[in-house]
N, C-alpha and C positions, 0 to 999 in steps of 0.2 A: 548483447545487452550490457549497458553501462553498469558497473558496480561502483558503489559509493562506500568508502570506508570513512567513518567519522573520526576526526581527530579529537573532538570534544565529546564528553559524555552528556547525553540528553536524558532528561527526566520524564518518565511517564507516571501519572498518578494511578494507583492501584487500590484494590480493596483490602490490602494487607498493610502491615506497618513497614514492610520492606519495599522500597521504591524499585521500579523496573527501569534500570539504566541501560539505554541502547548503546551497544559498542560496535555494531555492524548492521547495515541495511543495504538493500539493493533497490535500484530503480525498477519501475514496472512499465511494461509495454501495454498500450491500449489494445484490448483484444480485437483482432482483425474482423471477426464476425460482428462484434458490436459496432465497430466503426462503419463497416459496410451497411449495416442496418440502421445506422444513425441512432444507436441506443446510448443514452446518457443517464446519469443518475448517481445516487448515493448508495454505498454499501457499508453496513456496519459489521465489523468482524470482531467477535469475542475471542480473545487470545488468552491462553494459559501458558505460562513460562515455568519450566522446571527449575529446581534449585541450581542445576548446573548452568543455567542461562540459555538453554535451547528452548525453542517453542515446542511445547508438548502437544498443543492442539490449537487450531484456528478454525472457527466456524462462523460463516456469514449467516446472520439471521434476518437480513433484509436486503433488498436490492434486486435488480434484474439478474436472472440466472446467467446471462451472457457475461456479466461483470463479476459475479460472486466468486467464481473459481479463480480468476486472475488475482483478486485481492487475497484470497486465502493462501494461494500458492506463494505469493510475494512475501507475506509476513512470516510464513514458515521458514524462510531463509534468513530472517533477522536473528541477531544474537544479542544477549543481554548479560549484564554483570551477574555473577553467581550470587545466590542469596540463601537464607536459612529455610525458606519455605517456597511453595508454589505461589505465583502471583497471577492475578486475573484482572483484565481490563479490556476495554474496547478501543478499536481504532476505526475512524471513519475514512473511507476512500470516496472521493468525489471525482467522478468521471465526466468530462465535458468535451464537446467538439467545438471547433471554431473555424471560421472561414480562413483559409491560408492567405497570408499577406503577399506571398509569392508562391508560384507553383513549384513547391519544393518536395512534394511527396508526403510521406506519412510521419513527419517528425512528431515524436511524443516528448512532452515536457513533464517533469515531476517537480512538485513543490511540496517539500516536507515541512509541515507546520506542526512540528512536534511540540507538545507531547502526544497529541492524539489525532492528527489529521494528515492525510496524504491526498494532494490534488493531482489528477492525471488528466492532461490536456493534449489533444492531438488535432491535426487538421482534418477537415472533411475531405473526403475523396473528391478529386476533380475528374473531369472526363479523361484526362491523360494518365491518371494513376493506374 
């Protein structure tokens, strides 16, 4: 899995006066079961970040069950700048499938549209996958 370390600090809007600044995030792989079943859709994950900057909890409240766990597990690995209080916010994950331009297998692309969205795009399975 590709790991992405941000060189810039990215701002997330929160329900507290302390902003949630992302210092580390990882790419997400499209769940194989969802890909095989051609499941697409949006997952909203409510995130709580501890004062230490670790994700204290991540709970998907919407979306297909085959996609929810992947989104929750992904954001749990993110890191944020320390703050004086817990921060709460939501992140939207958009999972979509596309026809492959070339028969190249199951390439997954991530588009981080921070502050609050992650797009996860992968190729549909071909008969040779």
